[in-house]
C-alpha positions as CSV (number, residue, x, y, z in Angstrom):
1,M,-20.8,0.7,-22.2
2,S,-18.2,-1.9,-22.9
3,T,-18.5,-4.0,-26.1
4,V,-17.9,-7.7,-26.7
5,I,-17.2,-9.1,-30.2
6,L,-18.6,-12.5,-30.4
7,T,-16.8,-14.3,-33.3
8,G,-17.9,-17.4,-34.9
9,L,-21.2,-19.1,-35.5
10,P,-23.4,-19.2,-32.4
11,V,-23.7,-22.5,-30.5
12,P,-27.3,-23.6,-29.9
13,G,-28.3,-23.5,-26.2
14,S,-25.1,-21.7,-25.2
15,P,-25.7,-19.2,-22.4
16,L,-22.6,-17.1,-23.4
17,T,-24.4,-14.1,-24.9
18,D,-26.6,-13.8,-21.7
19,E,-23.5,-14.2,-19.4
20,L,-21.6,-11.5,-21.2
21,R,-24.5,-9.0,-21.0
22,S,-24.7,-9.9,-17.2
23,L,-21.1,-8.5,-16.9
24,G,-22.3,-5.2,-18.6
25,F,-21.2,-5.9,-22.2
26,D,-23.0,-4.9,-25.4
27,V,-22.7,-7.9,-27.5
28,R,-22.0,-7.6,-31.3
29,P,-21.6,-10.7,-33.5
30,A,-19.0,-11.2,-36.1
31,A,-19.5,-14.3,-38.4
32,G,-15.7,-14.9,-38.7
33,P,-12.3,-13.4,-38.1
34,E,-12.6,-11.4,-41.4
35,D,-15.5,-9.5,-40.0
36,T,-14.0,-8.7,-36.7
37,A,-12.0,-5.6,-37.9
38,T,-15.2,-4.3,-39.4
39,V,-17.1,-4.6,-36.3
40,L,-14.2,-3.4,-34.2
41,A,-14.1,-0.1,-36.4
42,G,-17.6,0.8,-35.1
43,V,-16.6,0.6,-31.4
44,P,-15.5,4.0,-30.1
45,A,-11.6,4.0,-29.3
46,D,-12.3,5.2,-25.8
47,Q,-14.1,2.1,-24.8
48,R,-13.1,-1.1,-23.3
49,V,-13.6,-3.8,-26.1
50,A,-13.4,-7.7,-25.9
51,V,-13.2,-10.4,-28.5
52,V,-14.7,-13.7,-27.3
53,D,-15.0,-17.0,-29.3
54,S,-18.7,-18.0,-29.6
55,A,-17.8,-21.6,-28.7
56,F,-16.3,-20.6,-25.3
57,V,-17.3,-22.7,-22.4
58,G,-16.4,-21.6,-18.8
59,H,-17.3,-20.0,-15.6
60,V,-18.8,-16.5,-15.7
61,H,-16.1,-15.5,-13.0
62,A,-13.4,-16.5,-15.5
63,L,-14.8,-14.2,-18.1
64,R,-15.0,-11.6,-15.4
65,L,-11.4,-11.8,-14.6
66,A,-10.4,-11.7,-18.1
67,L,-12.7,-8.9,-19.5
68,T,-13.4,-6.5,-16.6
69,D,-10.3,-6.1,-14.5
70,P,-9.4,-2.3,-14.9
71,R,-5.8,-2.7,-13.7
72,F,-4.6,-4.0,-17.0
73,D,-4.5,-2.6,-20.6
74,A,-4.9,-6.3,-22.0
75,C,-6.1,-9.5,-20.3
76,A,-7.0,-12.8,-21.6
77,V,-8.0,-16.3,-21.0
78,T,-8.5,-19.1,-23.4
79,G,-11.0,-17.9,-26.0
80,A,-11.3,-14.3,-24.6
81,L,-9.4,-11.1,-24.9
82,A,-10.1,-7.7,-23.5
83,V,-8.3,-4.5,-24.1
84,Q,-8.6,-0.8,-22.7
85,P,-8.1,2.2,-24.8
86,G,-4.2,2.0,-24.0
87,A,-4.0,-1.2,-26.1
88,R,-6.7,-0.5,-28.6
89,A,-4.1,0.3,-31.3
90,A,-2.4,-2.9,-30.9
91,L,-5.7,-4.8,-31.1
92,D,-6.8,-2.9,-34.3
93,E,-3.5,-3.7,-35.8
94,A,-3.7,-7.3,-34.8
95,A,-7.5,-7.6,-36.2
96,S,-6.2,-6.2,-39.6
97,L,-3.8,-9.0,-40.2
98,P,-4.8,-12.1,-42.1
99,A,-6.5,-14.7,-39.9
100,E,-3.9,-17.3,-40.1
101,G,-3.0,-20.1,-37.6
102,D,-4.8,-22.6,-35.5
103,G,-6.7,-22.2,-32.3
104,P,-9.4,-19.7,-31.1
105,Y,-9.2,-16.5,-32.9
106,A,-9.3,-14.5,-29.6
107,D,-6.1,-16.4,-28.6
108,R,-4.4,-15.5,-31.8
109,L,-5.3,-11.9,-31.4
110,A,-4.0,-12.0,-27.9
111,A,-0.5,-13.4,-29.1
112,A,-0.4,-10.7,-32.0
113,V,-1.1,-7.9,-29.4
114,E,1.6,-9.2,-27.1
115,A,4.0,-9.6,-30.0
116,A,3.4,-5.9,-30.7
117,G,4.8,-4.9,-27.3
118,T,1.5,-4.8,-25.2
119,T,1.7,-7.1,-22.0
120,V,-1.3,-9.3,-21.8
121,Q,-2.3,-10.2,-18.3
122,R,-3.4,-13.9,-18.0
123,P,-5.1,-14.3,-14.7
124,E,-4.7,-17.4,-12.5
125,L,-7.9,-19.4,-12.9
126,G,-7.2,-22.3,-10.4
127,T,-10.3,-24.5,-10.7
128,L,-12.3,-22.3,-13.0
129,V,-12.7,-23.4,-16.5
130,A,-12.0,-21.4,-19.7
131,A,-12.0,-23.4,-22.8
132,V,-13.0,-23.5,-26.5
133,P,-13.9,-27.2,-27.3
134,A,-13.5,-28.3,-30.9
135,T,-15.8,-31.3,-30.7
136,D,-19.1,-32.4,-29.1
137,A,-17.3,-34.7,-26.8
138,E,-14.9,-31.9,-25.7
139,R,-17.7,-29.6,-25.2
140,A,-19.5,-32.1,-23.0
141,A,-16.5,-32.7,-20.9
142,A,-16.0,-28.9,-20.5
143,D,-19.6,-28.4,-19.6
144,A,-19.2,-31.2,-16.9
145,A,-16.1,-29.5,-15.6
146,V,-17.9,-26.2,-15.2
147,A,-20.8,-27.9,-13.4
148,A,-18.3,-29.5,-11.0
149,V,-16.9,-26.3,-9.6
150,D,-19.1,-23.7,-7.7
151,D,-18.2,-20.5,-9.6
152,E,-19.6,-18.3,-6.6
153,A,-17.6,-20.2,-3.9
154,V,-14.5,-19.7,-6.0
155,R,-15.2,-16.0,-6.3
156,L,-15.9,-15.7,-2.6
157,R,-12.6,-17.5,-1.7
158,T,-10.5,-15.4,-3.9
159,A,-12.0,-12.3,-2.6
160,V,-9.7,-12.8,0.4
161,K,-6.1,-12.2,0.4
162,S,-4.0,-15.1,0.0
163,R,-1.6,-14.0,2.7
164,D,-3.0,-12.5,5.8
165,G,-2.5,-12.6,9.6
166,F,-3.9,-15.2,11.9
167,F,-6.8,-12.9,13.4
168,T,-7.9,-11.6,10.1
169,T,-7.8,-15.1,8.3
170,F,-9.7,-16.9,11.2
171,F,-11.8,-14.3,12.9
172,I,-12.7,-11.7,10.2
173,S,-12.4,-13.1,6.8
174,P,-14.9,-16.1,7.3
175,Y,-17.9,-13.6,7.5
176,S,-16.5,-10.4,6.0
177,R,-16.4,-11.9,2.5
178,Y,-20.1,-12.3,2.8
179,I,-20.5,-8.7,3.8
180,A,-18.5,-7.9,0.7
181,R,-21.0,-9.9,-1.4
182,W,-23.9,-8.1,0.2
183,C,-22.3,-4.8,-0.6
184,A,-21.7,-5.8,-4.2
185,R,-25.2,-6.9,-4.8
186,R,-26.5,-3.6,-3.5
187,G,-24.2,-1.5,-5.7
188,L,-22.0,-0.3,-3.0
189,T,-18.4,0.5,-4.0
190,P,-15.1,-0.3,-2.2
191,N,-14.4,3.5,-1.8
192,Q,-17.7,3.9,0.0
193,V,-16.9,0.9,2.5
194,T,-13.4,2.4,3.0
195,T,-15.0,5.8,3.7
196,A,-17.5,4.1,6.3
197,S,-14.4,2.4,7.9
198,L,-12.7,5.7,8.4
199,I,-15.8,7.4,9.9
200,T,-16.3,4.5,12.2
201,A,-12.8,4.7,13.3
202,L,-13.0,8.5,13.9
203,I,-16.2,8.0,16.0
204,A,-14.4,5.4,17.9
205,A,-11.6,7.9,18.6
206,G,-14.2,10.5,19.6
207,C,-15.7,7.8,22.2
208,A,-12.1,7.3,23.5
209,A,-11.6,11.0,23.9
210,T,-14.5,11.0,26.4
211,G,-12.3,9.6,29.0
212,E,-15.4,7.6,30.3
213,R,-15.6,3.8,30.7
214,W,-18.6,3.6,28.5
215,G,-16.6,5.5,25.9
216,Y,-13.7,3.2,26.0
217,V,-16.0,0.0,25.7
218,A,-17.7,1.8,22.7
219,A,-14.4,2.7,21.1
220,G,-13.2,-0.7,21.3
221,V,-16.3,-2.3,19.7
222,L,-16.3,0.4,17.0
223,L,-12.6,0.0,16.3
224,L,-13.3,-3.8,15.5
225,V,-16.2,-2.9,13.4
226,S,-13.9,-0.4,11.4
227,F,-11.5,-3.2,11.0
228,V,-14.0,-5.5,9.7
229,L,-15.1,-2.8,7.2
230,D,-11.3,-2.3,6.4
231,C,-11.1,-6.0,5.3
232,T,-14.5,-5.8,3.5
233,D,-13.4,-2.9,1.2
234,G,-10.5,-5.0,-0.2
235,Q,-12.6,-8.0,-0.6
236,L,-15.3,-6.2,-2.3
237,A,-12.7,-4.8,-4.7
238,R,-11.4,-8.3,-5.5
239,Y,-14.9,-9.8,-5.6
240,S,-16.3,-7.4,-7.9
241,L,-13.1,-6.2,-9.7
242,Q,-13.7,-2.6,-8.8
243,Y,-10.1,-1.3,-8.5
244,S,-9.6,2.5,-8.9
245,T,-6.9,5.1,-8.6
246,M,-9.0,6.8,-5.9
247,G,-9.5,3.5,-4.2
248,A,-5.7,3.1,-4.3
249,W,-5.2,6.4,-2.5
250,L,-7.9,5.7,0.1
251,D,-6.5,2.3,0.9
252,A,-3.0,3.6,1.0
253,T,-3.7,6.3,3.6
254,F,-6.8,5.6,5.8
255,D,-5.3,2.8,7.7
256,R,-2.8,5.1,9.2
257,A,-5.2,7.9,9.6
258,K,-7.6,5.6,11.6
259,E,-4.9,4.2,13.7
260,Y,-3.2,7.4,14.5
261,S,-6.4,9.3,15.1
262,F,-7.5,6.6,17.6
263,Y,-4.0,7.1,19.4
264,A,-4.9,10.8,19.7
265,G,-8.3,9.9,20.9
266,L,-6.8,7.8,23.7
267,A,-4.5,10.5,24.6
268,L,-7.3,13.0,24.9
269,G,-9.3,10.7,27.0
270,A,-6.4,10.0,29.4
271,A,-5.8,13.8,29.7
272,R,-9.4,14.2,30.8
273,N,-8.6,11.9,33.8
274,G,-5.4,13.8,34.6
275,D,-3.0,11.3,33.0
276,D,-0.7,12.7,30.2
277,V,0.2,9.9,27.7
278,W,0.8,12.2,24.6
279,A,4.5,11.0,24.6
280,L,3.5,7.5,24.6
281,A,1.1,8.1,21.7
282,L,3.6,9.8,19.7
283,G,6.2,7.2,20.5
284,A,3.8,4.5,19.2
285,M,3.3,6.4,16.0
286,I,7.0,6.9,15.6
287,L,7.7,3.2,16.1
288,M,5.0,2.1,13.8
289,T,5.9,4.4,11.0
290,C,9.6,3.6,11.3
291,R,8.8,-0.1,11.2
292,H,6.8,0.3,8.0
293,V,9.8,2.3,6.4
294,V,12.1,-0.6,7.3
295,D,9.7,-3.0,5.3
296,F,9.2,-0.7,2.4
297,S,13.0,0.2,2.1
298,F,14.1,-3.4,2.3
299,N,11.5,-4.5,-0.4
300,E,12.4,-1.7,-2.7
301,A,16.1,-2.5,-2.3
302,N,15.7,-6.2,-3.1
303,H,12.5,-6.4,-5.3
304,D,14.6,-6.4,-8.5
305,A,18.0,-7.4,-7.3
306,T,19.8,-9.9,-9.4
307,A,21.4,-13.1,-7.9
308,N,19.1,-12.7,-5.0
309,T,19.9,-15.7,-3.0
310,S,20.3,-15.9,1.0
311,P,20.7,-18.9,3.3
312,T,18.3,-17.0,5.8
313,A,15.7,-16.7,3.1
314,A,16.1,-20.4,2.4
315,L,15.6,-21.1,6.1
316,S,12.5,-19.0,6.1
317,D,11.2,-20.8,3.1
318,K,11.7,-24.1,4.8
319,L,10.0,-23.1,8.0
320,D,7.0,-22.1,5.7
321,S,6.5,-25.7,4.9
322,V,5.7,-26.4,8.6
323,G,2.2,-25.0,8.8
324,W,2.1,-23.8,12.4
325,T,5.3,-21.8,12.2
326,V,3.7,-19.6,9.5
327,W,1.0,-18.5,11.8
328,V,3.4,-18.0,14.7
329,R,5.8,-15.8,12.8
330,R,2.9,-13.8,11.3
331,M,1.3,-13.2,14.9
332,I,4.5,-12.3,16.7
333,I,5.2,-9.3,14.5
334,L,1.7,-8.0,15.5
335,P,0.3,-7.2,12.1
336,I,-2.6,-4.9,11.7
337,G,-5.4,-7.5,12.6
338,E,-3.7,-8.6,15.8
339,R,-2.7,-5.1,16.7
340,W,-6.2,-3.7,16.3
341,A,-7.7,-6.5,18.2
342,M,-5.2,-5.9,21.1
343,I,-5.9,-2.1,21.0
344,A,-9.7,-2.7,21.0
345,V,-9.7,-5.3,23.8
346,L,-7.3,-3.3,26.1
347,T,-9.1,0.0,25.4
348,A,-12.4,-1.6,26.6
349,A,-11.0,-3.3,29.6
350,T,-8.1,-1.2,30.8
351,S,-6.6,2.5,30.4
352,P,-4.9,4.3,27.6
353,R,-1.6,4.2,29.4
354,I,-1.8,0.2,29.3
355,V,-2.7,0.3,25.7
356,F,0.3,2.3,24.9
357,Y,2.6,0.2,27.0
358,A,1.3,-2.9,25.2
359,L,1.7,-1.3,21.8
360,L,5.2,-0.1,22.4
361,V,6.4,-3.5,23.8
362,G,4.6,-5.5,21.1
363,C,5.5,-3.4,18.2
364,A,9.1,-3.0,19.3
365,F,9.6,-6.7,19.5
366,G,7.9,-7.1,16.1
367,A,10.3,-4.3,14.7
368,L,13.4,-5.9,16.1
369,Y,12.3,-9.4,14.8
370,T,11.6,-8.3,11.3
371,T,14.6,-6.0,11.1
372,A,17.1,-8.5,12.5
373,G,15.8,-11.1,9.9
374,R,16.4,-8.6,7.1
375,V,19.7,-7.6,8.2
376,L,20.8,-11.3,8.2
377,R,19.3,-11.8,4.8
378,S,21.2,-8.8,3.5
379,L,24.4,-9.9,4.9
380,T,24.2,-13.4,3.7
381,R,22.7,-12.5,0.2
382,K,24.8,-12.4,-2.8
383,A,23.1,-9.7,-4.9
384,R,23.7,-6.8,-7.2
385,R,21.2,-4.1,-6.7
386,T,19.9,-2.2,-9.6
387,D,20.0,1.6,-10.3
388,R,16.2,1.6,-9.9
389,A,16.5,0.3,-6.4
390,A,19.1,2.8,-5.6
391,Q,16.9,5.5,-6.9
392,A,13.9,4.4,-4.8
393,L,16.0,4.4,-1.7
394,A,17.3,7.9,-2.6
395,D,13.6,8.9,-3.0
396,L,12.7,7.5,0.3
397,A,15.4,9.4,1.9
398,D,13.4,12.5,1.5
399,S,16.4,14.8,1.2
400,G,15.7,18.5,0.8
401,P,17.9,21.6,-0.4
402,L,20.4,21.5,2.4
403,A,21.2,17.8,1.9
404,S,21.3,18.4,-1.9
405,V,23.9,21.0,-1.5
406,A,26.0,18.8,0.8
407,A,25.6,15.8,-1.6
408,A,26.8,18.0,-4.5
409,L,29.8,19.0,-2.3
410,A,30.6,15.4,-1.5
411,K,30.1,13.9,-4.9
412,G,33.1,11.7,-5.9
413,R,34.5,11.5,-2.4
414,P,34.6,8.2,-0.5
415,V,31.5,7.9,1.7
416,A,29.9,5.1,3.8
417,P,26.3,6.0,3.6
418,L,25.1,3.8,6.4
419,L,27.7,4.7,8.8
420,M,27.5,8.4,8.2
421,T,23.8,8.3,8.5
422,L,23.9,6.3,11.8
423,A,26.6,8.8,13.2
424,A,24.4,11.8,12.3
425,A,21.2,10.3,13.7
426,V,22.9,9.3,17.0
427,L,24.4,12.8,17.3
428,I,21.1,14.7,16.8
429,V,18.9,12.3,19.0
430,G,21.7,12.0,21.7
431,G,22.2,15.7,21.6
432,A,18.6,16.4,22.1
433,L,18.4,13.9,24.8
434,R,21.4,15.3,26.7
435,S,20.8,19.1,26.3
436,G,18.2,21.3,28.0
437,F,15.6,22.7,25.9
438,G,16.8,25.5,23.6
439,A,20.5,24.8,23.9
440,P,22.2,26.8,21.2
441,W,24.8,24.3,20.5
442,L,22.1,21.8,19.4
443,V,21.7,24.1,16.4
444,G,25.4,23.4,15.3
445,T,24.6,19.6,15.6
446,A,21.5,20.0,13.5
447,V,23.7,21.7,10.8
448,F,26.2,18.8,10.9
449,Y,23.2,16.3,10.7
450,A,22.1,18.2,7.5
451,I,25.6,18.1,6.0
452,A,26.3,14.5,6.9
453,T,23.0,13.1,5.8
454,G,23.3,14.9,2.6
455,A,26.8,13.5,1.9
456,A,25.4,10.0,2.7
457,V,23.1,10.0,-0.2
458,S,25.7,11.5,-2.6
459,R,26.5,8.2,-4.0
460,P,23.9,5.4,-5.1
461,L,22.7,3.4,-2.2
462,K,23.6,0.0,-3.3
463,G,25.4,-1.5,-0.3
464,A,24.1,-4.5,1.6
465,L,22.7,-2.6,4.3
466,D,22.1,0.8,2.6
467,W,18.2,0.1,2.8
468,L,18.6,1.0,6.4
469,V,19.4,4.7,5.5
470,P,15.8,5.8,5.1
471,P,14.5,4.3,8.3
472,L,17.4,5.9,10.3
473,L,16.5,9.2,8.8
474,R,12.8,8.8,9.8
475,C,13.8,7.8,13.3
476,A,16.3,10.7,13.7
477,E,13.6,13.4,12.7
478,Y,10.6,11.9,14.4
479,V,12.5,11.2,17.6
480,T,14.2,14.6,17.7
481,V,10.7,16.3,17.4
482,L,9.4,14.1,20.3
483,V,12.5,14.8,22.6
484,L,12.3,18.6,22.1
485,A,8.4,18.5,22.7
486,V,9.1,16.6,26.0
487,K,12.0,18.9,27.0
488,A,9.8,22.1,26.4
489,D,7.5,20.7,29.2
490,V,4.8,23.1,28.5
491,P,1.0,22.5,27.7
492,G,0.3,21.7,24.0
493,A,3.9,20.9,23.1
494,L,3.5,17.1,22.7
495,P,0.1,17.4,21.0
496,A,1.7,19.9,18.5
497,A,4.6,17.5,18.0
498,F,2.1,14.6,17.3
499,G,0.4,16.8,14.7
500,L,3.7,17.5,12.9
501,V,5.0,13.9,13.0
502,A,1.6,12.8,11.6
503,A,1.7,15.3,8.7
504,V,5.3,14.3,7.8
505,A,4.5,10.6,8.2
506,Y,1.6,11.0,5.7
507,H,4.0,12.4,3.2
508,H,6.4,9.6,3.7
509,Y,3.6,7.0,3.3
510,D,2.5,8.9,0.2
511,T,6.1,8.6,-1.2
512,V,6.1,5.0,-0.7
513,Y,2.8,4.2,-2.5
514,R,3.9,6.5,-5.5
515,I,7.2,4.4,-5.8
516,R,5.4,1.3,-5.5
517,G,3.1,2.3,-8.3
518,G,6.0,3.1,-10.6
519,S,5.3,6.7,-10.5
520,G,8.5,7.8,-8.6
521,A,8.8,10.1,-5.8
522,P,6.6,13.3,-5.2
523,P,7.8,16.3,-7.3
524,R,11.0,17.9,-6.2
525,W,9.2,21.4,-5.5
526,L,7.0,19.5,-2.9
527,V,10.1,17.9,-1.0
528,W,11.9,21.3,-1.0
529,T,8.9,23.3,-0.1
530,I,8.7,21.2,3.1
531,G,12.2,21.4,3.7
532,G,13.2,17.7,3.3
533,H,14.0,15.7,6.5
534,E,17.1,17.7,7.3
535,G,15.5,21.1,6.8
536,R,12.7,20.2,9.1
537,V,15.1,18.9,11.9
538,L,17.2,22.2,11.6
539,L,14.0,24.3,11.7
540,T,12.7,22.6,14.7
541,V,15.9,22.9,16.6
542,V,16.2,26.6,15.7
543,L,12.6,27.1,16.9
544,A,13.5,25.6,20.1
545,A,16.6,27.7,20.6
546,V,15.2,31.1,19.7
547,L,11.6,30.9,20.9
548,P,10.3,31.1,24.6
549,R,9.0,27.8,25.7
550,D,5.4,28.9,25.7
551,A,5.7,29.8,22.0
552,F,7.3,26.6,21.0
553,P,3.8,24.7,20.7
554,V,2.5,27.4,18.5
555,A,5.5,27.1,16.2
556,L,5.1,23.5,15.9
557,T,1.3,23.8,15.2
558,A,2.0,26.3,12.6
559,L,4.7,24.0,10.9
560,A,2.3,20.9,11.2
561,V,-0.4,22.8,9.5
562,F,1.7,24.1,6.7
563,V,3.2,20.7,6.0
564,A,-0.2,19.1,6.0
565,L,-1.8,21.6,3.7
566,V,1.0,21.4,1.1
567,V,1.4,17.6,1.2
568,L,-2.5,16.9,1.2
569,V,-3.3,19.3,-1.7
570,E,-0.5,17.7,-3.8
571,S,-1.3,14.2,-2.9
572,I,-5.0,14.5,-3.7
573,R,-4.2,16.2,-6.9
574,F,-2.0,13.3,-7.8
575,W,-4.1,10.3,-6.7
576,V,-7.3,11.5,-8.5
577,S,-5.3,12.2,-11.7
578,S,-5.6,9.9,-14.6
579,G,-1.8,9.0,-14.3
580,A,-2.0,7.7,-10.8
581,P,-1.3,4.0,-10.3
582,A,-3.9,1.5,-9.1
583,V,-1.8,0.2,-6.2
584,H,-3.7,-2.2,-3.9
585,D,-2.6,-3.8,-0.8
586,E,-2.4,-7.5,-1.4
587,G,-0.3,-8.5,1.6
588,E,2.1,-5.7,2.6
589,P,3.3,-5.7,6.2
590,A,0.9,-3.6,8.2
């Protein structure tokens, strides 16, 4: 049970006490500031505790935003302050000080807590009201302002992301927000809705795997239902402020699991009809993952850069002022809403091969468009990138023991990270394309790849285009696996390669979300245990060189299972731990 300390004399006719109880708080009165410390001492230190001025006038949702958001140690609006156990010591100290100064006591406590070094989150209220009127006239005006704004309408509107794609904004969110409210009123949690979305998508993949027309139609319908639920879970979290570390992990991983499982279902369904599209399915997964790594790397490289200016960015901001260009530019990159709608419609109406052709063409255009824009921004931007950004890029590189040895040997020597990475990637992919399956000389190329990419990250990645290093490494590793599986030309090779890339991609997405949450990369032992990108490339090439063709799929399957088990066990351990960050998707490219 959370506790609210209501300070000051009660106001006749005020609904404040009932409103606080409706939010789940135990309300305890304190006649004045001098009594607050005494009442506070009786509240267990492991509970959320709030201080609210008894004269507060405002919307219930304003109180909800200030008092119940689990993401912040301290949060406040005018007349109300709430702290979680992490900021309790700061509140205790502030309450023990003499109650001097003007204004609501809760506001003075918030200022003291912030002065002691604890960040106090102050949510954007927009049209919502939060006030502590000093006179009857001010109170009447505040009451009128509250009555003029529909609290529930604001709550529903703000449950939707402020920035989303065209399809999601105009075809999903207008009704999914009401589904979110329905779920909230029945006690459902965002995690339950997220799980329902995953299960629906997996059923859709199973329908696609039948290879029958009815299965494809059902798969398309169920995929859209899954996407509606996918939108609903985030809207439910924002509507009811039910954020959690487990929810962060589910939200960070399930979208990719759903999409890639559907790719596999399409490939299985096509195989039932004698059409092998596993290479296309794997190519689509590789393209989508590399595109996301471009997004993540660029954002991490520049999110705290100083003197961060660019004529290209200024032009983009100018275009944003022209309404229709915003939607066009969001649609042409084929974000998740448009992409899933296209997949669903084409699955129901055409064949898996056409679905993958459309995906590859559309996603390739989107990737080229966004990458070209970011390259232009980087070349025209005058910015100094920080050590934190360089470390994030080094973590995203996913270098293992071989690269670490090479980096140590190259330390202090002049290195051009991007050029060296590009050369290594071209050599390993080009070598795999030009050689026959199992060519011994490709092992030497893989060794060079490991040495060169290790040397490339031996110095901080602070160059204008060094954020391209992680995407190039992802592309080199994934495409090498794809090419070798195609060259093997034996049953099971491409599905095994699909599983291996899926397991490794999960690890790379997991790394991204840990970095975004401020927790750093996965532990070094994990990265080294699964070999790092260069170790996996070398091992795959060696397996192709020493094993018979028929044994290659078995080896890839074993490697995929090993990587998946190690990565999933550590990932689940981390994301359910108390130290995991509550990272939520509020508009990342997807």
